[in-house]
C-alpha positions in Angstrom: 9.5 -23.2 50.3 8.5 -21.6 47.1 5.1 -19.5 46.7 2.7 -20.2 43.9 2.4 -16.7 43.1 5.8 -16.3 42.3 6.7 -16.6 38.1 8.6 -19.0 37.6 12.4 -17.9 36.9 12.9 -16.6 33.4 14.9 -18.6 30.9 17.2 -16.7 28.4 14.9 -15.9 25.2 11.4 -16.4 27.1 9.5 -13.3 27.9 6.9 -12.6 30.0 3.2 -12.3 28.6 3.1 -8.3 29.4 6.1 -8.3 27.3 4.4 -10.1 24.1 1.6 -8.3 24.0 3.7 -4.4 23.9 5.7 -6.0 21.2 2.4 -7.1 19.4 1.4 -3.6 20.3 4.4 -2.3 19.0 4.2 -4.3 15.5 0.8 -3.2 15.0 1.4 0.8 15.7 4.3 0.0 13.2 2.2 -1.7 10.7 -0.2 1.1 11.0 2.0 3.9 10.5 3.3 1.7 7.3 -0.4 1.2 6.2 -1.2 5.2 6.4 1.8 6.2 4.9 1.2 3.9 1.7 -2.6 5.4 1.6 -0.6 8.9 1.6 1.3 7.8 -1.3 -1.9 6.4 -3.3 -4.2 9.4 -1.9 -2.0 11.6 -3.0 -1.2 10.8 -6.9 -5.4 10.3 -6.8 -5.6 13.7 -6.3 -3.0 15.2 -9.0 -5.4 12.7 -11.4 -7.8 14.2 -10.2 -7.2 17.8 -10.0 -4.4 17.6 -12.9 -1.5 19.2 -10.5 2.1 18.1 -10.3 3.9 20.4 -8.1 3.8 20.4 -4.6 5.9 22.7 -2.6 5.9 22.9 1.6 8.6 25.2 2.8 11.6 24.5 0.8 10.9 20.9 0.0 9.4 21.1 -3.5 8.7 17.8 -5.1 6.1 16.4 -7.8 3.4 13.9 -8.5 2.2 12.0 -11.8 -1.5 14.1 -13.0 -3.1 11.5 -15.6 -1.7 12.4 -18.6 1.9 12.1 -17.8 1.0 8.4 -16.3 -0.4 8.0 -19.9 3.2 9.7 -21.3 5.0 6.9 -19.1 3.5 3.9 -20.2 3.4 4.8 -23.6 7.1 5.0 -23.5 7.9 2.5 -20.9 6.1 0.1 -23.1 7.6 0.3 -26.0 10.9 -0.9 -24.1 9.1 -4.1 -22.5 10.3 -7.4 -24.3 7.6 -9.3 -21.6 5.0 -11.2 -23.1 1.6 -10.3 -24.0 2.2 -7.3 -21.5 2.9 -4.6 -24.3 -0.3 -5.9 -26.5 -2.6 -5.6 -23.6 -0.8 -2.1 -22.9 -0.9 -1.0 -26.5 -4.1 -2.6 -27.4 -6.6 -2.7 -24.7 -5.5 0.3 -22.5 -3.6 3.1 -24.5 -6.4 3.2 -26.8 -9.5 3.9 -23.6 -7.1 5.2 -21.1 -9.7 8.4 -20.8 -11.2 5.6 -19.3 -8.9 3.6 -17.9 -7.1 7.3 -16.6 -10.4 7.9 -15.0 -9.7 4.7 -13.3 -6.9 4.8 -12.2 -7.1 8.1 -10.4 -10.1 6.8 -8.5 -8.7 3.5 -7.6 -6.0 5.6 -6.3 -8.0 7.7 -3.8 -10.5 4.8 -3.1 -7.6 2.1 -2.2 -5.4 5.4 -0.2 -8.6 6.4 1.6 -9.4 3.5 3.0 -5.8 2.6 3.9 -5.7 5.8 5.8 -8.3 5.1 7.6 -7.4 1.0 8.2 -10.6 0.4 6.5 -10.7 -3.5 4.4 -7.0 -2.6 5.1 -5.5 -6.2 3.6 -7.9 -5.9 0.4 -6.8 -2.2 0.0 -3.2 -3.4 0.3 -4.1 -6.1 -2.6 -5.2 -3.4 -5.3 -2.2 -0.3 -4.4 0.2 -3.7 -4.5 -1.6 -4.8 -8.1 -1.2 -1.5 -9.2 2.6 -0.8 -8.4 3.8 -4.6 -9.6 2.2 -3.4 -12.8 4.3 -0.7 -12.8 7.4 -2.9 -12.1 6.4 -5.1 -15.0 6.2 -2.6 -17.4 9.4 -0.7 -16.4 11.0 -4.5 -16.9 12.9 -4.4 -19.4 13.9 -0.3 -19.4 17.2 -1.2 -17.2 16.4 1.1 -14.0 18.2 0.9 -11.1 16.9 -2.3 -9.2 15.1 -1.1 -6.3 13.2 1.3 -7.9 9.9 0.1 -8.0 9.9 -3.1 -5.0 9.8 -0.2 -2.8 6.3 0.9 -4.1 4.7 -2.8 -4.6 6.8 -4.6 -1.3 5.1 -2.3 1.3 1.8 -2.7 -0.2 2.5 -6.4 -0.6 3.5 -6.8 3.5 0.1 -5.2 4.5 -2.4 -7.5 2.3 -0.8 -10.2 4.5 -1.4 -8.3 8.0 -4.4 -6.9 9.4 -2.7 -4.0 9.5 -6.2 -2.1 9.9 -6.7 -3.5 13.3 -4.6 -0.5 15.5 -5.3 2.9 14.9 -8.0 1.5 11.9 -11.7 1.1 11.3 -10.8 -2.6 11.0 -10.2 -3.0 14.5 -13.1 -1.0 15.9 -15.4 -3.1 13.8 -14.0 -6.2 14.8 -14.6 -5.3 18.5 -17.8 -4.4 18.0 -18.8 -7.5 16.4 -20.6 -10.2 18.7 -18.1 -13.3 17.7 -18.3 -13.1 13.9 -14.7 -11.9 12.6 -14.5 -8.3 10.3 -12.8 -9.2 7.5 -10.1 -7.3 7.7 
């Protein structure tokens, strides 16, 4: 005679509820790592623009970031090769003539988005802004004949993060969501 407290026999492909929770937690942690990584990239680029530095040296590792003046140069150079409708007009007639303002706006946007992603606060909105910044660069580089995957690795991760609540694990979104009675925190 079968005991009712025993679990039902497992069938191929079925998982116990505990395994499903562990899988969800693992996925949440993986997305949290991706969120923090994207945040660090945005924040460090914002710092480079704020303090006008490019070089990064950590032991034998040496690399560079893009400061405000170099960002302007890249935009000016790349837009000259761009065949997309309206984009060269937007960049040449609006952004570049007012680059002093746009450069600072970019700087503080990168710093803010980076900080929000690192903290896991308003993660989806911050990821959407990061996506917009990086996808704009994809459009700028559209006609330059660069490598096929040079820009998608910049905008695909924030796009993924915009669709998931990545701030629920290791983030303030999760803490704020747990502290609300009945109402859902907009993460």
